[in-house]
BALOBA-1460 file (C-alpha; in Angstrom, 3 decimals):
// residues 300
<rec num="1" residu="m" x="-0.391" y="4.795" z="4.308"/>
<rec num="2" residu="p" x="0.371" y="1.888" z="6.731"/>
<rec num="3" residu="p" x="0.364" y="-1.680" z="5.591"/>
<rec num="4" residu="s" x="-3.057" y="-3.518" z="5.646"/>
<rec num="5" residu="p" x="-3.205" y="-6.491" z="8.107"/>
<rec num="6" residu="s" x="-4.826" y="-8.577" z="5.300"/>
<rec num="7" residu="q" x="-2.384" y="-10.068" z="3.006"/>
<rec num="8" residu="g" x="-5.026" y="-10.811" z="0.362"/>
<rec num="9" residu="r" x="-4.752" y="-9.362" z="-3.032"/>
<rec num="10" residu="p" x="-5.835" y="-5.750" z="-3.560"/>
<rec num="11" residu="i" x="-9.552" y="-5.102" z="-4.591"/>
<rec num="12" residu="l" x="-9.432" y="-1.579" z="-4.548"/>
<rec num="13" residu="d" x="-6.110" y="0.393" z="-4.773"/>
<rec num="14" residu="i" x="-6.150" y="4.145" z="-4.936"/>
<rec num="15" residu="q" x="-2.936" y="6.089" z="-4.927"/>
<rec num="16" residu="h" x="-2.666" y="10.075" z="-4.835"/>
<rec num="17" residu="a" x="-6.290" y="10.683" z="-5.740"/>
<rec num="18" residu="t" x="-7.932" y="14.157" z="-5.829"/>
<rec num="19" residu="v" x="-11.650" y="14.127" z="-6.448"/>
<rec num="20" residu="y" x="-13.962" y="17.324" z="-7.146"/>
<rec num="21" residu="r" x="-17.779" y="17.440" z="-6.692"/>
<rec num="22" residu="s" x="-18.607" y="20.343" z="-8.855"/>
<rec num="23" residu="d" x="-16.090" y="23.043" z="-7.520"/>
<rec num="24" residu="t" x="-15.540" y="21.598" z="-4.211"/>
<rec num="25" residu="c" x="-12.562" y="19.303" z="-3.522"/>
<rec num="26" residu="v" x="-13.878" y="16.159" z="-1.781"/>
<rec num="27" residu="f" x="-10.555" y="14.090" z="-1.583"/>
<rec num="28" residu="s" x="-7.215" y="15.711" z="-1.580"/>
<rec num="29" residu="d" x="-4.407" y="13.432" z="-2.460"/>
<rec num="30" residu="i" x="-5.790" y="10.195" z="-0.832"/>
<rec num="31" residu="s" x="-4.171" y="6.884" z="-0.813"/>
<rec num="32" residu="f" x="-6.183" y="3.568" z="0.088"/>
<rec num="33" residu="t" x="-5.986" y="0.129" z="-0.475"/>
<rec num="34" residu="l" x="-8.760" y="-2.557" z="0.396"/>
<rec num="35" residu="r" x="-7.692" y="-6.130" z="0.219"/>
<rec num="36" residu="e" x="-9.356" y="-9.530" z="-0.219"/>
<rec num="37" residu="d" x="-10.686" y="-10.962" z="3.027"/>
<rec num="38" residu="e" x="-10.705" y="-7.697" z="4.912"/>
<rec num="39" residu="y" x="-13.476" y="-5.990" z="6.922"/>
<rec num="40" residu="a" x="-12.934" y="-2.373" z="7.160"/>
<rec num="41" residu="a" x="-14.769" y="0.950" z="8.029"/>
<rec num="42" residu="s" x="-14.511" y="4.323" z="6.816"/>
<rec num="43" residu="v" x="-15.571" y="6.853" z="9.549"/>
<rec num="44" residu="g" x="-15.903" y="10.496" z="9.614"/>
<rec num="45" residu="p" x="-18.081" y="13.452" z="10.321"/>
<rec num="46" residu="d" x="-20.444" y="14.982" z="7.677"/>
<rec num="47" residu="g" x="-18.837" y="16.217" z="4.689"/>
<rec num="48" residu="a" x="-15.744" y="14.367" z="5.342"/>
<rec num="49" residu="g" x="-16.007" y="12.552" z="1.761"/>
<rec num="50" residu="t" x="-16.763" y="9.010" z="3.238"/>
<rec num="51" residu="s" x="-19.575" y="8.331" z="0.647"/>
<rec num="52" residu="m" x="-17.367" y="9.460" z="-2.236"/>
<rec num="53" residu="l" x="-15.568" y="6.048" z="-1.799"/>
<rec num="54" residu="l" x="-18.881" y="4.532" z="-2.975"/>
<rec num="55" residu="k" x="-19.044" y="6.667" z="-5.976"/>
<rec num="56" residu="l" x="-15.521" y="5.833" z="-6.945"/>
<rec num="57" residu="l" x="-16.444" y="2.040" z="-6.841"/>
<rec num="58" residu="s" x="-19.550" y="2.400" z="-8.864"/>
<rec num="59" residu="g" x="-18.123" y="4.571" z="-11.376"/>
<rec num="60" residu="e" x="-20.244" y="7.714" z="-10.548"/>
<rec num="61" residu="a" x="-17.091" y="9.640" z="-9.792"/>
<rec num="62" residu="h" x="-13.643" y="9.857" z="-10.989"/>
<rec num="63" residu="p" x="-10.316" y="11.097" z="-9.634"/>
<rec num="64" residu="i" x="-8.587" y="14.021" z="-11.473"/>
<rec num="65" residu="p" x="-6.297" y="12.315" z="-14.032"/>
<rec num="66" residu="l" x="-2.833" y="13.646" z="-12.581"/>
<rec num="67" residu="d" x="0.401" y="11.953" z="-13.401"/>
<rec num="68" residu="e" x="1.027" y="10.645" z="-9.867"/>
<rec num="69" residu="m" x="-2.654" y="9.230" z="-9.559"/>
<rec num="70" residu="r" x="-3.283" y="5.634" z="-9.785"/>
<rec num="71" residu="m" x="-6.745" y="3.573" z="-9.421"/>
<rec num="72" residu="c" x="-7.090" y="-0.043" z="-9.708"/>
<rec num="73" residu="l" x="-10.002" y="-2.327" z="-9.187"/>
<rec num="74" residu="f" x="-9.363" y="-5.923" z="-9.014"/>
<rec num="75" residu="g" x="-5.753" y="-5.322" z="-10.293"/>
<rec num="76" residu="e" x="-6.912" y="-3.571" z="-13.361"/>
<rec num="77" residu="e" x="-6.586" y="0.141" z="-14.195"/>
<rec num="78" residu="c" x="-9.555" y="-0.129" z="-16.746"/>
<rec num="79" residu="w" x="-12.585" y="-1.872" z="-16.021"/>
<rec num="80" residu="n" x="-16.130" y="-2.402" z="-17.252"/>
<rec num="81" residu="v" x="-18.444" y="-0.904" z="-14.707"/>
<rec num="82" residu="w" x="-21.098" y="-3.505" z="-15.212"/>
<rec num="83" residu="d" x="-18.730" y="-6.228" z="-14.534"/>
<rec num="84" residu="v" x="-17.704" y="-4.584" z="-11.421"/>
<rec num="85" residu="r" x="-21.223" y="-4.515" z="-10.171"/>
<rec num="86" residu="k" x="-21.426" y="-8.246" z="-10.572"/>
<rec num="87" residu="r" x="-18.196" y="-8.532" z="-8.073"/>
<rec num="88" residu="v" x="-19.136" y="-5.610" z="-5.663"/>
<rec num="89" residu="g" x="-22.475" y="-5.364" z="-3.914"/>
<rec num="90" residu="i" x="-23.294" y="-1.692" z="-2.926"/>
<rec num="91" residu="v" x="-26.132" y="-0.419" z="-0.740"/>
<rec num="92" residu="s" x="-26.174" y="3.311" z="-0.615"/>
<rec num="93" residu="h" x="-28.691" y="6.061" z="0.719"/>
<rec num="94" residu="d" x="-28.802" y="7.435" z="-2.891"/>
<rec num="95" residu="l" x="-29.954" y="4.048" z="-4.195"/>
<rec num="96" residu="q" x="-32.733" y="4.034" z="-1.472"/>
<rec num="97" residu="r" x="-33.968" y="7.514" z="-2.065"/>
<rec num="98" residu="d" x="-34.031" y="7.131" z="-5.709"/>
<rec num="99" residu="y" x="-35.409" y="3.599" z="-6.101"/>
<rec num="100" residu="m" x="-38.850" y="3.213" z="-7.956"/>
<rec num="101" residu="i" x="-41.496" y="3.167" z="-5.288"/>
<rec num="102" residu="c" x="-43.742" y="1.310" z="-7.283"/>
<rec num="103" residu="a" x="-41.419" y="-1.889" z="-7.737"/>
<rec num="104" residu="e" x="-42.550" y="-4.832" z="-6.079"/>
<rec num="105" residu="g" x="-40.132" y="-6.409" z="-3.509"/>
<rec num="106" residu="l" x="-39.391" y="-9.575" z="-5.397"/>
<rec num="107" residu="n" x="-38.557" y="-7.414" z="-8.465"/>
<rec num="108" residu="v" x="-36.183" y="-5.165" z="-6.356"/>
<rec num="109" residu="v" x="-34.063" y="-8.200" z="-5.359"/>
<rec num="110" residu="l" x="-34.375" y="-9.385" z="-9.121"/>
<rec num="111" residu="s" x="-33.135" y="-6.096" z="-10.403"/>
<rec num="112" residu="g" x="-29.835" y="-6.934" z="-8.953"/>
<rec num="113" residu="i" x="-28.954" y="-8.960" z="-11.989"/>
<rec num="114" residu="y" x="-28.807" y="-6.033" z="-14.327"/>
<rec num="115" residu="a" x="-28.133" y="-3.354" z="-11.703"/>
<rec num="116" residu="s" x="-31.061" y="-1.433" z="-12.808"/>
<rec num="117" residu="n" x="-33.922" y="0.442" z="-11.007"/>
<rec num="118" residu="d" x="-36.781" y="-2.016" z="-10.985"/>
<rec num="119" residu="t" x="-37.427" y="-4.766" z="-13.665"/>
<rec num="120" residu="y" x="-38.593" y="-4.277" z="-17.285"/>
<rec num="121" residu="e" x="-40.197" y="-6.338" z="-20.154"/>
<rec num="122" residu="y" x="-37.121" y="-6.566" z="-22.119"/>
<rec num="123" residu="q" x="-35.025" y="-7.973" z="-19.490"/>
<rec num="124" residu="e" x="-34.574" y="-11.814" z="-19.454"/>
<rec num="125" residu="f" x="-34.428" y="-13.895" z="-16.495"/>
<rec num="126" residu="n" x="-33.725" y="-17.662" z="-16.322"/>
<rec num="127" residu="s" x="-34.942" y="-20.189" z="-13.747"/>
<rec num="128" residu="g" x="-31.641" y="-20.231" z="-11.814"/>
<rec num="129" residu="q" x="-31.928" y="-16.478" z="-11.296"/>
<rec num="130" residu="i" x="-35.414" y="-16.759" z="-10.099"/>
<rec num="131" residu="a" x="-34.475" y="-19.593" z="-7.799"/>
<rec num="132" residu="r" x="-31.671" y="-17.249" z="-6.586"/>
<rec num="133" residu="v" x="-34.164" y="-14.624" z="-5.741"/>
<rec num="134" residu="h" x="-36.263" y="-16.737" z="-3.376"/>
<rec num="135" residu="e" x="-33.054" y="-18.006" z="-1.801"/>
<rec num="136" residu="v" x="-31.831" y="-14.569" z="-0.896"/>
<rec num="137" residu="m" x="-35.214" y="-13.351" z="0.333"/>
<rec num="138" residu="q" x="-35.416" y="-16.457" z="2.395"/>
<rec num="139" residu="e" x="-31.942" y="-15.807" z="3.951"/>
<rec num="140" residu="l" x="-32.881" y="-12.207" z="4.517"/>
<rec num="141" residu="e" x="-36.295" y="-13.128" z="5.998"/>
<rec num="142" residu="i" x="-38.338" y="-10.848" z="3.608"/>
<rec num="143" residu="e" x="-40.088" y="-13.498" z="1.370"/>
<rec num="144" residu="s" x="-43.498" y="-12.758" z="3.020"/>
<rec num="145" residu="l" x="-42.926" y="-9.123" z="1.683"/>
<rec num="146" residu="a" x="-42.155" y="-10.138" z="-1.840"/>
<rec num="147" residu="g" x="-45.393" y="-8.756" z="-3.386"/>
<rec num="148" residu="r" x="-45.394" y="-5.357" z="-1.388"/>
<rec num="149" residu="r" x="-44.425" y="-2.000" z="-3.208"/>
<rec num="150" residu="f" x="-41.070" y="-0.624" z="-2.380"/>
<rec num="151" residu="g" x="-42.573" y="2.708" z="-1.310"/>
<rec num="152" residu="h" x="-44.904" y="0.691" z="1.353"/>
<rec num="153" residu="l" x="-42.067" y="-0.872" z="2.947"/>
<rec num="154" residu="s" x="-40.423" y="0.511" z="6.026"/>
<rec num="155" residu="t" x="-36.919" y="1.707" z="5.987"/>
<rec num="156" residu="g" x="-35.502" y="-1.173" z="7.416"/>
<rec num="157" residu="e" x="-37.474" y="-3.450" z="5.048"/>
<rec num="158" residu="q" x="-36.524" y="-1.329" z="2.147"/>
<rec num="159" residu="r" x="-32.727" y="-1.851" z="3.267"/>
<rec num="160" residu="r" x="-32.997" y="-5.295" z="3.510"/>
<rec num="161" residu="f" x="-34.437" y="-5.673" z="-0.135"/>
<rec num="162" residu="l" x="-31.609" y="-3.675" z="-1.431"/>
<rec num="163" residu="l" x="-29.243" y="-5.684" z="0.322"/>
<rec num="164" residu="g" x="-30.912" y="-8.793" z="-1.442"/>
<rec num="165" residu="r" x="-30.484" y="-6.805" z="-4.659"/>
<rec num="166" residu="a" x="-26.715" y="-6.394" z="-3.881"/>
<rec num="167" residu="l" x="-26.362" y="-10.008" z="-2.977"/>
<rec num="168" residu="m" x="-27.735" y="-11.569" z="-6.101"/>
<rec num="169" residu="h" x="-24.547" y="-12.203" z="-7.909"/>
<rec num="170" residu="d" x="-23.159" y="-13.478" z="-4.761"/>
<rec num="171" residu="p" x="-20.315" y="-10.954" z="-4.989"/>
<rec num="172" residu="p" x="-17.198" y="-11.243" z="-2.944"/>
<rec num="173" residu="v" x="-17.163" y="-7.654" z="-1.682"/>
<rec num="174" residu="l" x="-19.836" y="-5.672" z="0.076"/>
<rec num="175" residu="v" x="-19.938" y="-1.881" z="0.440"/>
<rec num="176" residu="l" x="-22.532" y="-0.303" z="2.647"/>
<rec num="177" residu="d" x="-23.429" y="3.137" z="3.414"/>
<rec num="178" residu="e" x="-24.689" y="3.685" z="6.940"/>
<rec num="179" residu="p" x="-26.390" y="0.430" z="7.132"/>
<rec num="180" residu="t" x="-28.605" y="1.194" z="10.055"/>
<rec num="181" residu="s" x="-29.245" y="4.983" z="9.560"/>
<rec num="182" residu="g" x="-33.018" y="5.663" z="10.151"/>
<rec num="183" residu="l" x="-33.779" y="2.375" z="11.609"/>
<rec num="184" residu="d" x="-35.398" y="1.404" z="15.099"/>
<rec num="185" residu="l" x="-33.437" y="-0.527" z="17.547"/>
<rec num="186" residu="k" x="-35.135" y="-3.868" z="16.564"/>
<rec num="187" residu="a" x="-34.413" y="-3.259" z="12.866"/>
<rec num="188" residu="c" x="-30.741" y="-1.927" z="13.617"/>
<rec num="189" residu="f" x="-29.846" y="-5.235" z="15.380"/>
<rec num="190" residu="q" x="-31.404" y="-7.378" z="12.717"/>
<rec num="191" residu="h" x="-29.563" y="-5.689" z="10.113"/>
<rec num="192" residu="l" x="-26.345" y="-5.746" z="11.830"/>
<rec num="193" residu="d" x="-26.963" y="-9.647" z="12.414"/>
<rec num="194" residu="i" x="-27.350" y="-10.076" z="8.652"/>
<rec num="195" residu="l" x="-24.209" y="-8.212" z="8.159"/>
<rec num="196" residu="r" x="-22.073" y="-10.164" z="10.358"/>
<rec num="197" residu="a" x="-23.606" y="-13.374" z="8.667"/>
<rec num="198" residu="q" x="-22.214" y="-11.983" z="5.470"/>
<rec num="199" residu="i" x="-18.662" y="-11.260" z="7.146"/>
<rec num="200" residu="q" x="-18.780" y="-14.878" z="8.517"/>
<rec num="201" residu="k" x="-19.369" y="-16.214" z="5.003"/>
<rec num="202" residu="g" x="-16.001" y="-14.727" z="4.152"/>
<rec num="203" residu="k" x="-17.144" y="-11.596" z="2.183"/>
<rec num="204" residu="t" x="-14.809" y="-8.630" z="2.031"/>
<rec num="205" residu="v" x="-16.835" y="-5.735" z="3.582"/>
<rec num="206" residu="l" x="-16.263" y="-1.988" z="3.599"/>
<rec num="207" residu="l" x="-18.538" y="0.035" z="5.859"/>
<rec num="208" residu="v" x="-19.072" y="3.705" z="5.186"/>
<rec num="209" residu="t" x="-20.525" y="5.253" z="8.402"/>
<rec num="210" residu="h" x="-20.330" y="8.236" z="10.988"/>
<rec num="211" residu="h" x="-21.788" y="6.095" z="13.670"/>
<rec num="212" residu="l" x="-19.554" y="3.607" z="15.680"/>
<rec num="213" residu="h" x="-22.423" y="1.510" z="16.799"/>
<rec num="214" residu="e" x="-22.680" y="0.337" z="13.190"/>
<rec num="215" residu="i" x="-19.207" y="-1.302" z="13.297"/>
<rec num="216" residu="p" x="-19.346" y="-5.119" z="14.024"/>
<rec num="217" residu="p" x="-16.802" y="-6.655" z="16.391"/>
<rec num="218" residu="e" x="-15.456" y="-8.492" z="13.309"/>
<rec num="219" residu="v" x="-14.266" y="-5.255" z="11.609"/>
<rec num="220" residu="e" x="-10.565" y="-4.904" z="12.499"/>
<rec num="221" residu="r" x="-9.476" y="-1.812" z="10.340"/>
<rec num="222" residu="v" x="-10.591" y="1.642" z="10.457"/>
<rec num="223" residu="l" x="-10.077" y="4.674" z="8.214"/>
<rec num="224" residu="f" x="-10.566" y="8.181" z="9.579"/>
<rec num="225" residu="l" x="-11.516" y="10.884" z="7.127"/>
<rec num="226" residu="k" x="-11.873" y="14.286" z="7.858"/>
<rec num="227" residu="e" x="-12.028" y="17.463" z="5.259"/>
<rec num="228" residu="g" x="-11.057" y="15.233" z="2.528"/>
<rec num="229" residu="r" x="-8.149" y="13.632" z="3.946"/>
<rec num="230" residu="i" x="-7.091" y="10.446" z="5.614"/>
<rec num="231" residu="i" x="-5.842" y="11.229" z="9.238"/>
<rec num="232" residu="a" x="-5.808" y="7.648" z="10.427"/>
<rec num="233" residu="d" x="-5.741" y="4.110" z="9.097"/>
<rec num="234" residu="g" x="-4.949" y="1.099" z="10.811"/>
<rec num="235" residu="r" x="-6.320" y="-1.398" z="13.555"/>
<rec num="236" residu="k" x="-9.542" y="-0.328" z="15.189"/>
<rec num="237" residu="d" x="-7.947" y="-1.261" z="18.742"/>
<rec num="238" residu="q" x="-5.322" y="1.414" z="18.017"/>
<rec num="239" residu="h" x="-7.425" y="4.084" z="16.803"/>
<rec num="240" residu="f" x="-10.414" y="4.005" z="18.597"/>
<rec num="241" residu="t" x="-9.361" y="6.136" z="21.534"/>
<rec num="242" residu="d" x="-11.014" y="9.171" z="23.223"/>
<rec num="243" residu="g" x="-8.320" y="11.427" z="21.935"/>
<rec num="244" residu="q" x="-8.446" y="10.342" z="18.479"/>
<rec num="245" residu="l" x="-12.302" y="10.266" z="18.114"/>
<rec num="246" residu="s" x="-12.661" y="13.496" z="19.757"/>
<rec num="247" residu="r" x="-10.267" y="15.145" z="17.189"/>
<rec num="248" residu="l" x="-12.091" y="13.373" z="14.373"/>
<rec num="249" residu="f" x="-15.569" y="14.769" z="15.480"/>
<rec num="250" residu="d" x="-14.160" y="18.049" z="16.928"/>
<rec num="251" residu="r" x="-16.089" y="17.346" z="20.375"/>
<rec num="252" residu="p" x="-14.987" y="15.826" z="23.416"/>
<rec num="253" residu="l" x="-15.911" y="12.210" z="23.617"/>
<rec num="254" residu="t" x="-15.448" y="9.024" z="25.750"/>
<rec num="255" residu="l" x="-15.581" y="5.728" z="24.117"/>
<rec num="256" residu="v" x="-17.202" y="2.794" z="25.767"/>
<rec num="257" residu="l" x="-17.165" y="-1.094" z="24.794"/>
<rec num="258" residu="a" x="-19.802" y="-3.626" z="25.341"/>
<rec num="259" residu="n" x="-19.462" y="-7.261" z="23.972"/>
<rec num="260" residu="g" x="-17.140" y="-6.036" z="21.137"/>
<rec num="261" residu="w" x="-19.374" y="-3.195" z="20.007"/>
<rec num="262" residu="h" x="-18.144" y="0.570" z="20.462"/>
<rec num="263" residu="q" x="-20.138" y="3.688" z="21.289"/>
<rec num="264" residu="a" x="-19.028" y="7.264" z="21.740"/>
<rec num="265" residu="l" x="-20.604" y="9.382" z="24.622"/>
<rec num="266" residu="r" x="-20.345" y="13.208" z="24.828"/>
<rec num="267" residu="l" x="-18.214" y="14.452" z="27.903"/>
<rec num="268" residu="d" x="-21.160" y="16.499" z="29.347"/>
<rec num="269" residu="q" x="-23.259" y="16.347" z="32.544"/>
<rec num="270" residu="p" x="-25.763" y="13.787" z="31.962"/>
<rec num="271" residu="p" x="-29.620" y="14.218" z="32.988"/>
<rec num="272" residu="a" x="-30.265" y="13.208" z="36.600"/>
<rec num="273" residu="n" x="-30.557" y="9.526" z="37.608"/>
<rec num="274" residu="t" x="-28.806" y="8.491" z="34.604"/>
<rec num="275" residu="t" x="-26.909" y="5.143" z="34.833"/>
<rec num="276" residu="v" x="-24.997" y="3.535" z="32.041"/>
<rec num="277" residu="n" x="-23.164" y="0.105" z="32.571"/>
<rec num="278" residu="v" x="-20.409" y="-0.547" z="30.208"/>
<rec num="279" residu="r" x="-16.879" y="-1.681" z="29.821"/>
<rec num="280" residu="s" x="-14.017" y="0.520" z="28.934"/>
<rec num="281" residu="a" x="-12.801" y="0.271" z="25.457"/>
<rec num="282" residu="s" x="-9.163" y="-0.151" z="27.124"/>
<rec num="283" residu="p" x="-9.447" y="-2.457" z="30.297"/>
<rec num="284" residu="r" x="-5.898" y="-1.885" z="31.257"/>
<rec num="285" residu="r" x="-6.299" y="1.269" z="32.984"/>
<rec num="286" residu="t" x="-9.608" y="2.333" z="34.100"/>
<rec num="287" residu="l" x="-11.493" y="4.562" z="36.520"/>
<rec num="288" residu="t" x="-15.185" y="5.253" z="37.558"/>
<rec num="289" residu="d" x="-16.426" y="8.608" z="35.857"/>
<rec num="290" residu="t" x="-18.087" y="10.402" z="38.852"/>
<rec num="291" residu="r" x="-20.024" y="12.475" z="36.105"/>
<rec num="292" residu="w" x="-21.628" y="9.287" z="34.723"/>
<rec num="293" residu="p" x="-22.565" y="6.872" z="37.646"/>
<rec num="294" residu="g" x="-21.756" y="3.255" z="36.628"/>
<rec num="295" residu="v" x="-19.647" y="4.154" z="33.508"/>
<rec num="296" residu="v" x="-16.102" y="2.887" z="33.622"/>
<rec num="297" residu="r" x="-13.708" y="5.040" z="31.617"/>
<rec num="298" residu="s" x="-10.356" y="4.459" z="30.041"/>
<rec num="299" residu="i" x="-7.587" y="6.783" z="30.809"/>
<rec num="300" residu="r" x="-5.954" y="8.316" z="27.805"/>
């Protein structure tokens, strides 16, 4: 694996890990290190194993204990899952799908204290933790929804409450699974603005996604996963190319860039009267693609 551009201490260090889900091999001999103060994105097609990184972090999955395998979190080979959950904030699709629909919004955020699904009478919360709940909800602009039940919230609102839950301990690390999936454009941009604000606070961030538009400009490192293997790992500006993305997704693609954000377009004939105005991801050598009026493509 190429060295990470970050010089921070390792947060997650996986070496030669093989992971199965039932009888299916999800990861085959992968090695990956996420360092402090790093902003990275794991990208791959469906079934590539991207979401398994979240399960390794949360303790829901474990590598096969082979001699050459090593896995450390915050420099420790043995750790308490509950302690890790205070240091790593995780928002996943599984959590959103399984969360109690009757839980009120305020309790969703508060449940981050114990990493529980809703809050319960036997749990104790002090005044500082209650104040923290209101601080987080105000930051995420969801205070007005504090009394609404989780099942009555929109997809984007649910996602913000679960992010608030992940932020309750003010963890130094955030791991987000397809953060804008299912959101409309307005909610998508709102959620990405919130994510960028967390990056600007200095939090280490790992995004797990199938979609390039979810990757903020601040993310410098990308990890390409395909069929359970890492096929590329390094700087975004080196690996975000037409050729590499086409091989990753097994489809002819062209990459476009606007204001630091990337998007992939299929190389097919567009509908009539379609005009897209974007800049090439690589401005050094460009041409105008006659199949897409107004699109400037990079020559790969």
